[in-house]
C-alpha positions as CSV (number, residue, x, y, z in Angstrom):
1,M,0.1,0.1,0.0
2,P,1.8,3.8,-1.2
3,D,2.5,6.0,1.6
4,D,-0.3,8.5,2.2
5,P,1.2,11.6,0.8
6,L,-0.3,14.0,3.5
7,T,1.2,11.6,6.4
8,N,4.8,12.0,4.7
9,I,4.7,15.8,4.4
10,L,3.2,16.5,7.9
11,R,4.8,13.5,9.9
12,S,8.2,13.7,8.5
13,K,9.9,16.5,9.8
14,R,12.6,15.6,6.9
15,E,9.8,15.5,4.2
16,T,9.0,18.8,5.8
17,T,12.5,20.5,5.9
18,R,13.0,19.2,2.3
19,F,9.6,21.3,1.0
20,Q,10.6,24.2,3.2
21,V,14.1,24.3,1.4
22,L,13.0,23.3,-2.1
23,V,10.6,26.7,-1.3
24,E,13.4,28.9,0.1
25,V,15.4,28.0,-3.0
26,A,12.5,28.9,-5.5
27,E,12.1,32.2,-3.8
28,H,15.6,33.6,-4.0
29,Q,17.4,31.6,-7.2
30,P,19.7,31.5,-8.4
31,S,21.8,33.0,-5.9
32,I,20.9,31.5,-2.1
33,R,22.6,31.8,1.0
34,Q,22.7,28.2,2.9
35,Q,23.5,29.9,6.0
36,E,20.3,32.3,5.7
37,I,18.3,29.4,5.0
38,A,19.2,27.4,8.1
39,E,18.7,30.2,10.5
40,K,15.3,30.5,9.1
41,L,14.3,27.0,9.0
42,G,16.1,26.3,12.7
43,V,18.7,23.6,11.5
44,T,22.6,23.8,10.9
45,P,24.3,24.8,7.5
46,Q,25.5,21.4,7.3
47,A,22.2,20.4,7.3
48,I,21.0,22.3,4.3
49,S,23.6,21.8,2.4
50,E,22.9,18.0,2.5
51,Y,19.2,18.8,1.7
52,V,20.3,20.8,-1.1
53,R,22.4,17.7,-2.5
54,D,19.9,15.1,-2.1
55,L,17.3,17.7,-3.9
56,A,19.8,18.2,-6.7
57,E,20.7,14.2,-6.8
58,E,16.8,13.5,-7.0
59,G,16.4,16.1,-9.8
60,Y,14.7,18.9,-7.9
61,I,17.3,21.4,-8.2
62,S,20.1,22.3,-10.4
63,A,23.1,23.5,-9.6
64,E,25.0,26.2,-12.1
65,G,28.2,26.9,-10.4
66,R,29.1,27.9,-6.8
67,G,26.3,28.7,-4.9
68,R,23.8,29.2,-7.8
69,Y,20.9,27.2,-7.7
70,Y,17.5,26.6,-9.8
71,V,14.3,24.7,-8.9
72,T,13.9,22.0,-12.0
73,H,10.5,21.7,-13.5
74,K,10.2,18.3,-11.6
75,G,11.1,20.5,-8.3
76,V,8.6,22.7,-9.1
77,E,5.7,19.6,-9.8
78,W,6.7,18.2,-6.3
79,V,6.3,21.6,-4.4
80,L,2.9,22.2,-6.0
81,N,1.7,18.8,-5.2
82,N,2.6,19.1,-1.5
83,A,1.6,22.7,-1.6
84,E,-2.2,21.2,-3.0
85,I,-1.9,18.7,-0.5
86,L,-1.7,20.8,2.6
87,E,-4.1,23.3,1.2
88,S,-6.4,20.7,1.1
89,Y,-6.2,19.6,4.9
90,A,-5.8,23.4,6.1
91,R,-9.3,23.7,4.1
92,H,-10.5,20.5,5.8
93,V,-9.3,21.7,9.2
94,R,-11.2,25.1,8.8
95,R,-14.4,23.8,7.3
96,D,-14.8,20.4,8.6
97,I,-12.8,20.5,12.1
98,I,-12.8,23.9,13.3
99,H,-16.5,24.6,12.4
100,Q,-17.4,21.8,14.2
101,V,-15.8,22.4,17.3
102,V,-16.1,26.5,17.6
103,T,-19.0,26.9,20.7
104,W,-20.4,30.6,20.4
105,A,-21.8,31.9,23.9
106,A,-25.3,33.6,23.4
107,I,-28.2,34.4,25.6
108,A,-31.0,32.0,25.2
109,D,-34.4,34.3,24.4
110,S,-36.3,31.4,25.2
111,D,-36.0,27.6,26.9
112,L,-33.9,25.6,24.4
113,K,-33.3,22.0,24.3
114,A,-29.9,20.5,23.3
115,G,-29.7,19.9,19.4
116,D,-32.4,22.8,18.7
117,S,-31.7,24.6,15.5
118,V,-31.8,28.5,16.8
119,G,-31.2,31.8,15.1
120,V,-29.0,34.0,16.2
121,Y,-28.6,37.6,16.1
122,M,-27.3,40.9,18.1
123,K,-29.8,43.1,20.3
124,S,-28.6,45.8,22.7
125,G,-24.9,44.4,22.4
126,W,-25.7,41.5,23.3
127,L,-25.6,38.0,21.5
128,Y,-28.8,36.1,21.5
129,A,-29.9,33.0,20.4
130,G,-33.6,31.9,19.5
131,K,-36.1,29.6,17.9
132,R,-37.2,32.1,15.1
133,P,-34.8,32.0,11.9
134,Q,-32.3,34.3,11.3
135,T,-29.8,35.4,9.0
136,A,-27.2,33.1,11.1
137,M,-28.1,29.8,12.4
138,G,-26.7,27.3,14.5
139,M,-27.3,24.2,16.8
140,V,-27.7,24.4,20.4
141,T,-25.2,22.3,22.3
142,A,-26.9,21.5,25.8
143,D,-30.2,22.8,27.5
144,A,-30.6,26.4,28.9
145,S,-33.5,28.4,30.0
146,E,-34.4,31.6,29.0
147,G,-31.9,34.5,29.7
148,M,-28.8,31.8,30.7
149,D,-25.9,31.7,28.8
150,V,-26.5,29.0,25.7
151,G,-23.6,27.3,23.3
152,V,-24.5,27.5,19.6
153,A,-22.1,25.3,17.6
154,R,-22.3,25.0,13.7
155,L,-22.9,28.5,13.2
156,A,-23.4,29.6,9.7
157,G,-24.4,32.9,8.0
158,I,-24.1,36.2,8.6
159,I,-24.8,37.8,12.2
160,E,-26.9,41.1,11.5
161,H,-26.4,43.9,13.2
162,T,-25.3,48.0,12.9
163,E,-22.7,49.6,14.0
164,G,-23.3,52.0,16.8
165,K,-22.6,55.7,17.0
166,V,-19.8,57.9,19.1
167,D,-20.8,61.5,20.4
168,V,-17.3,62.8,21.5
169,A,-16.9,65.5,23.7
170,K,-14.0,67.9,25.0
171,V,-13.1,68.4,28.5
172,P,-10.8,71.1,29.6
173,R,-7.8,69.9,31.5
174,I,-7.5,71.4,34.9
175,E,-5.3,74.5,33.7
176,R,-8.4,75.5,31.4
177,G,-11.1,75.5,34.1
178,G,-11.5,71.4,34.4
179,S,-14.9,69.8,34.9
180,K,-16.4,73.1,36.1
181,M,-16.5,74.4,32.6
182,V,-18.6,71.5,31.3
183,S,-22.6,72.7,30.9
184,T,-24.7,69.9,33.0
185,E,-27.5,70.5,31.1
186,K,-25.8,70.1,27.5
187,F,-24.3,66.9,28.8
188,L,-27.2,65.5,30.4
189,S,-29.3,66.0,27.3
190,L,-26.9,63.8,25.2
191,A,-26.5,61.1,28.0
192,K,-30.4,60.7,27.7
193,N,-29.5,59.0,24.5
194,A,-26.6,56.9,24.9
195,D,-26.1,53.3,26.2
196,I,-22.9,53.6,27.3
197,I,-21.0,56.7,29.1
198,A,-17.2,56.9,29.0
199,A,-15.0,59.2,30.5
200,V,-11.3,59.7,29.7
201,G,-9.4,61.6,32.4
202,L,-10.1,62.6,35.9
203,E,-11.5,66.2,34.7
204,A,-14.1,64.1,32.3
205,Y,-14.9,61.8,35.2
206,L,-15.9,64.4,37.4
207,A,-17.8,66.3,34.7
208,C,-19.9,63.3,34.7
209,K,-20.1,62.9,38.4
210,N,-20.7,66.5,38.9
211,S,-23.9,65.6,36.5
212,G,-25.5,63.1,38.8
213,L,-24.1,60.1,36.4
214,T,-21.1,57.6,37.1
215,P,-19.6,57.1,34.1
216,D,-20.2,53.3,32.7
217,M,-16.3,53.0,32.1
218,F,-13.2,55.1,32.9
219,F,-10.2,52.5,32.9
220,G,-9.7,51.5,29.7
221,A,-12.6,53.5,28.0
222,R,-11.1,54.5,25.0
223,E,-11.1,50.9,23.6
224,G,-14.0,49.7,25.6
225,A,-16.2,52.6,23.8
226,V,-14.8,51.6,20.4
227,E,-15.7,47.8,21.6
228,A,-19.0,48.9,22.4
229,A,-19.6,50.8,19.2
230,F,-18.9,47.9,17.5
231,H,-21.6,45.9,19.1
232,G,-24.0,48.4,17.9
233,M,-24.2,50.5,21.2
234,R,-24.2,54.4,21.2
235,C,-21.6,55.8,23.3
236,L,-21.1,59.0,24.5
237,I,-17.2,59.8,25.6
238,L,-16.2,62.9,27.5
239,I,-12.4,63.1,26.8
240,V,-9.6,65.7,28.0
241,D,-8.7,67.7,25.1
242,E,-5.1,66.8,25.0
243,E,-6.4,63.2,24.2
244,F,-9.2,64.3,22.0
245,T,-7.5,64.4,18.7
246,D,-5.7,60.8,19.3
247,F,-8.7,59.2,20.0
248,L,-10.6,60.6,16.7
249,K,-8.1,59.1,14.9
250,R,-8.8,55.7,16.4
251,L,-12.5,55.9,15.5
252,E,-11.3,56.8,12.0
253,T,-8.8,53.9,11.8
254,A,-11.7,51.8,13.0
255,G,-14.1,53.1,10.7
256,L,-16.5,54.1,13.4
257,S,-19.0,57.5,12.7
258,Y,-18.9,59.9,15.0
259,T,-20.2,63.2,15.9
260,I,-18.0,66.3,18.1
261,H,-20.4,68.1,20.8
262,E,-19.4,71.3,22.3
263,L,-20.3,70.9,26.0
264,V,-18.3,73.8,27.8
265,T,-20.1,76.6,28.9
266,E,-19.2,80.1,27.4
C-alpha cells in the first residue's frame, strides 16, 4: 500500500524540511545563502547543504556554479503537489473540524434544548439565540433556560447588526478650567440618548459625577467605547482635550462614525 502523501509531508520532519528548502530556493534563486536558509528553518548550515545536495541528486534542483541553484520543472511539480495537499488539509481543518468544535456563547431568548436549531442575532450589544429563523443559524449544544448563557455550534451565515455611533465631547484640563467648565444641561441632554457613557481623564470623570451620573467606563474607556460601538451601542465619551485628537484618529482607523459636541460653557 503506497504511503499517504499527507502523512509524509506532515509527520516526516525530513519531508517537511525538504519542502521548505525547495520553497526557499525557488524564492531566492539563483543565488541562495545556505546560512540564511539554515537560520530561517532552525537547522544547521551543514544540514541545509545535505538537503540541497540530495534534492539536486533527485533532480529537484539544478546547480550552475558555486552557490547558484535553480528549481527544476520536476521540483516545481513536487512543490505544487505538496502545497495542494497542505491546502486541502487546511481547508478540511477550517471547514470540517474547527467549524464543528467552535462554540459561540449567546443568551437564550427562550427555553432551549440540546440539538435545537436556533437563529443567532445581536440585540443591545449582546448575542442572542432563539427559535426564530435569522440570517445566522446554529445548533444548541446543551439545554438552557431563558436568559441563561447557551452554547451554539455549527454557526453558519452572517449575524446582522448595525455599528453604533460615538458622540465625543471635549473636556478642558484643570489648567484650563477642568470639569467646572462643562455645562451640566448640555451633558445630560446628550447622556439621555447614550447606551454607554465613558470618561477619559479625571476632569471628564468629575464632569459626569458633577452632573449626577457615574460613567460606565473609565479605565480602558477608549478601547471600551470602540468595542461597544462595534457591538451596536451608542456611546458618549467625555475626553480631556489633550487626548481628543488621538481618539478621533482611533475612531477613523476603526471606521466608526462619530459626532463632536461642544459642552463647555461660554
